[in-house]
N, C-alpha and C positions, 0 to 999 in steps of 0.2 A: 688797941686795937680794937675795931667795931667785929662783933660775929659775923662770920660770913652765913651770907645765906645758902640754904641748902636751894639745891636745883629741883625745881618741881618737875614730876613727872608728867608728859603730857597725858591726857585724859582721851580714852578712846571712846569714840561714839557709836552707837545703832539705834538705827532709826526704827523704834518699837512702835511709831506711830502709823508709821507704812504698813508694816507688819501686820497690825490690829484691824487696818481698813481692807487689807488684802483677804482678810479671814473674816472679816463681816460680808465683805461683796461676795467670796464664793459662797456663805452661807444663805444670804439673801438669793443670791443667783439659783441655789440647789431647790430654794423652797418655790419659787418663781417657774423655775422650769417643771417640777412636780406638777404644779397648778395647769401649767401651759400646756406640759404633753399627756397629761393624764387620759385625756379621751382617744388620743390617737395611740398611747399604749394599750390601752384597754383594747380596743377596735382592730387593730393589727398585730400585737403580738400576744394580745389575752395578759396582759400584765400592766396596770397602771403605771408602775414605777418602773418600766422597761427603760423608757430615755433615761431617768437619774440614775437606775443603776449603773450606766453606761458612762455617766457623765461623772458618776464617783469615781469609777475606776480609775478614768484619766486625770481627774483633778488629784488622786491620789499619787499616782506618777509624777504628775506636775509638783505638788508640796515636795516629794522627795526630791526633784531637781532643783528646786527653788531653794530647799536649805542646803543642799551639796554645792550648787553654783555660789551661793552668798558665802560659803565658808572658806572659797577658794579666793584669793588675790586677783582681782580683777585684770592688772597687769598682765596674767599669765595668756589672757587670749589674744592679747597683741600679736602672739607669735603662731596663731593658727587663723588667723584672720582671713589669710589670703584665701588658704583650706577651706574656711567655711562656705566662702564666698564662690569657690569653683564648684564644691560638693552641689551647693544651691543652684547653680547655673545649670549643671549637669541633670539634676532632678527635674530641674522645673524643665529642661528640654527633652528627656526622657518621657515626662507625663503625656506629652503631646503625641508622643505615637506609642506609646504603650501603657498609658493609665486607664483607669475605667472609667467608665463613661456615667455619668448621672445627668439628667435633664436635657442633653444636648451637647455637655461640655465635659472634656475629660480633666477632670481636677485633681483625680486621687490615684496612689499606688496601692493596688492591692496585697498586704504580705501574705495573706491567708487569714492570720487569727486576727488581725486589725488593718483597717484602711488609713493612708498615712497622706495627706495635702504638702506637696512640697515647699507649696508657696509660701505656707506659716512659718516653716522654717527658713523661706527667702529673707523673711524680715525680720527676723534676729541675727542672720549672717550680714545681712547689710547695715546693720546699726554697728558691729562690730568691727567690719570691713572698713567702713566711714570713718568711726573715729580713729582707725590705726591711720589712715592714710589724712585726714586734717591734722591730726597730732605731730606727724613727721613733717608734714608741710605749713605748719601752722603762720610761719613766716611771711609766707608767700599766697595766703588765702586772699587776700587784699587784691590781689590779680585779677581781672575779669578773665585772662586766661587760663589762670588756676583753676578757676570755678568753672569753666567751660570744660575743661580735661576730667576734673573729679566726676562731673554729670555723665561725661562721656563713659568712663570707665563701670558707671552702673547701667548704662543703657543696655547693655547684653542682657541681663537678667529682666530688667524691666520690659523688655520685648518679647522674650519667652512666657513671662507670666501673664502679659497683655493679650498673647494670643488666644488663651483660654480664659482669663480672669482679669479684665480690665481695672475692674475697682481695686484688685488686690497691687498691680501696677500702680494706680494713683496713689496709694499709700505708701508705697516704697518709693515713687517720686517726691511724695510729702516729706517724709521722714528725711530724704538727702537734702533737699529745699532748708527744712528747720535747721538740719544740723549746720548746713554751711552758712545760712543767716547769722545763727551764734555765732560762729566762728571768725567770720569776714566783718571788719569795722564799715566798711561800704556799702551801705543798705541800697543805692542807687541801681547796684547789679542784679538787684532780685528782682525788679521791676522788669529788666529785660531778660531774666531766666523765667519769671512768671509768663510774657509774652510769650517766649518759644512753648513751655510747655503746653501753653492753651492752645496754641498753634500746631503743635504736632499732635494733642488729643483729639483735634477735629479734625485732622488729616485723616487720621488713624481709624476715625468713627464713618467718615463720611468714604473711605476707601473701599469699603463692605460694598455700597452701593446704596441707592432707594430701599431696597427689599433686604437689607443687613438686619439682625436682630438688634444693634446697637440702636439704629435709625428707627426701629419699630418701637422701642423701648421709650427715646423722646417722643415719639407721635403719642404714646399711650401715656405720656407724665403729661403733654399738654392738653389730652382728653381724656381721661380714664373710661368714662363713659361710654363712648362710641366704638370701643374695642374689648372684645371677650377676654384679652389679657391684662384689660384695667381690673378685673374681679378683685384680684388680691388686693390692689391698693384701695378700693373704696370699701373693700370690708376693714380692711386696717381702719381708715378713717370714719367707720360707722363705731367702731371699737373706743377710737378717742373720744367721739364725740359724746356716747353714750355712758361715759365713765363721770363726767360731770367734775364737781370740786373734790368731793372724796371718795369717790368709787364706788361700785356694787358689791365690794366686800372680797376677800381671797377666797379665791374658788368659784367665785359666782358670775365668770365670764360666760358671757353667749355666744358669742363670738369663735371662741376657741373649741366648739363644737361641729368642727367642719367647715364652718363658713372662712374661715383664715387659711388657708394651705399653709399648712408645717408652720404651724404658728409657734413653734419650739424655737426656732431658727432665726431668720432675719427680723421676723413680726414679733417677735416676743414684748416689745418696748410699748406696741398698742394693746396688749393683755393687763401688761401695767397700768396702763391707763385706764383700761376700761373697769380694772379691780379695784385700783387704788385713787383711781380720780387724778385731778390735775397735782394734787397736792404730794401723791406719791413719786408723778414722774419728776416733781422740782425736786423734792426730797433726795431720788435719785442720782440726778444732775448734780446736786450739791455733794454728793458722795464723791463723783469722779472729779469735782474740782478740788474737794478735799485732797485726795489723791494727787492731782496735779501740783498742787501747793507743795507737798511733801516732795515731789520729785524736783521743785524749784529750789526747796531748802537744801537740797543733797548736793545738786549740782552747783550751788552758788558756793558750798563750803568744802566741796571734794578738794582731793590732796593735790591732783594735777588735772590737767587740759582734758585728757585721756577720759578720766572717770567722768567728768562733766559733760563731756560729749555722748559718752554713752547713757547715762541719764538723760540727755535732751532726747536722744533718739527714742528711749523708751517712752518719755513722755508725750514725743509727737505721733509716734503709732498709738498711743491709747487717745490722744485729743482727737487726732483724723478721725481714726474709726468709731467712736462716738459721735462727733459732729455730723459725719456721714450717714450713719444709721439713723440717726434720729430724724435728718432732714430727707431722709428715703421713705423712711415710715407715715411721716407728715406730707408727703408727696412735693415737698420743696424742689426737689431735684430727681431726675429719672432713677429709677430701679436699678442698683448698682449691686445687690447681693451681697449686703456686707452686714456680719455679726455684730451683736454687741457684747463688748469685751466683759467676761467674766459672768454675764448671764447667758446669751443664746447658748445653745446645743452646739457641742462640738468639740473632740476629743481632741486633736491635732492641736486645735486653736488654744484651747486653757491648759495642753502640755507645753507649750512654746511661750504664751502669755505669761505663765509662773514661772519659767527660766529668766522670760527677760526681768520679771520682778525680783530674782535671785540677784542678778546682776546690779540692779539698783540698790540691793540690800547690801551687795558686798563693796560698791562704792561709800555706802553711807559707813561701813565698819572701817574703811580707811581713812575718815576723817579724825583728826586730831586737835584736841580744845588745849589749850596752856592749862596747866594745874594753878589753883589758887591758893 
């Protein structure tokens, strides 16, 4: 009789390449944040590292969250998905009436020691919630009625977020469409869904009337030189143009010295272009593409559909936000106030972004390959 072959134990996998990319992006982001914010930190708070210190604190919390979430089996979040969605809906509704206002919009809840932006939590909650819903009705997703029902389920949170933050509402809708697109075998349905989304968006913008700030942003986008509110856009474009091929050198930007308002936030990509040139900007985009590639690898090899959908949601979030941010600062689309992931200043954003990275790493930890 032939010798029995020993059954090989499956090899567990963990995506260290994605982890390396995350750490590298965080380090690069902190360097660029210091370069971009040092002037405002010194003039406003008397400390050139003021913004970096605050970002380091949030990043530290985010890294702890990422490590903890990455070690928890991702299937457990299925049991808390509805609760997370309801909490997100409640917080986003509360911020309309009791939120802290800044620049004419109430988007933050002031907890005393820290300000919290519920719309950032809403992105994470929607990813987990939609992954659960689609996983449970995966056999019915090919039906257009099911797609409409799923989209209708998330409309309440989209509506309350859009009241004060249309850009984040667009991102949430984009995440939902991408997750449904991956789960459904019929692509023709998404043409109809896309047309409906565009129509609803147009109605929402025009509902404010010709004097609404959203309509005003479109007018500024079409002709930034004719309006005082086109100043930020023009200064950002000057920064991009003056960077040339290889830039003026790290820390040598002139536009960040008060010409670009709040350069450490949404407009940080313009300073990267000015200091590192087209070469640096392309390298940053390539880093995002590498990260998206790692998400695709994890999603394709995930142990189940639920894990794959979670990673697709995270990938959609990063992709949409990067595209919209770069499109805004290059004046390709109207200004929507979207931060650049891992790079822009924002404590709530980096905290929940790293939590999403923990989810993706948790799914990668669940991948098993046959032993050889």
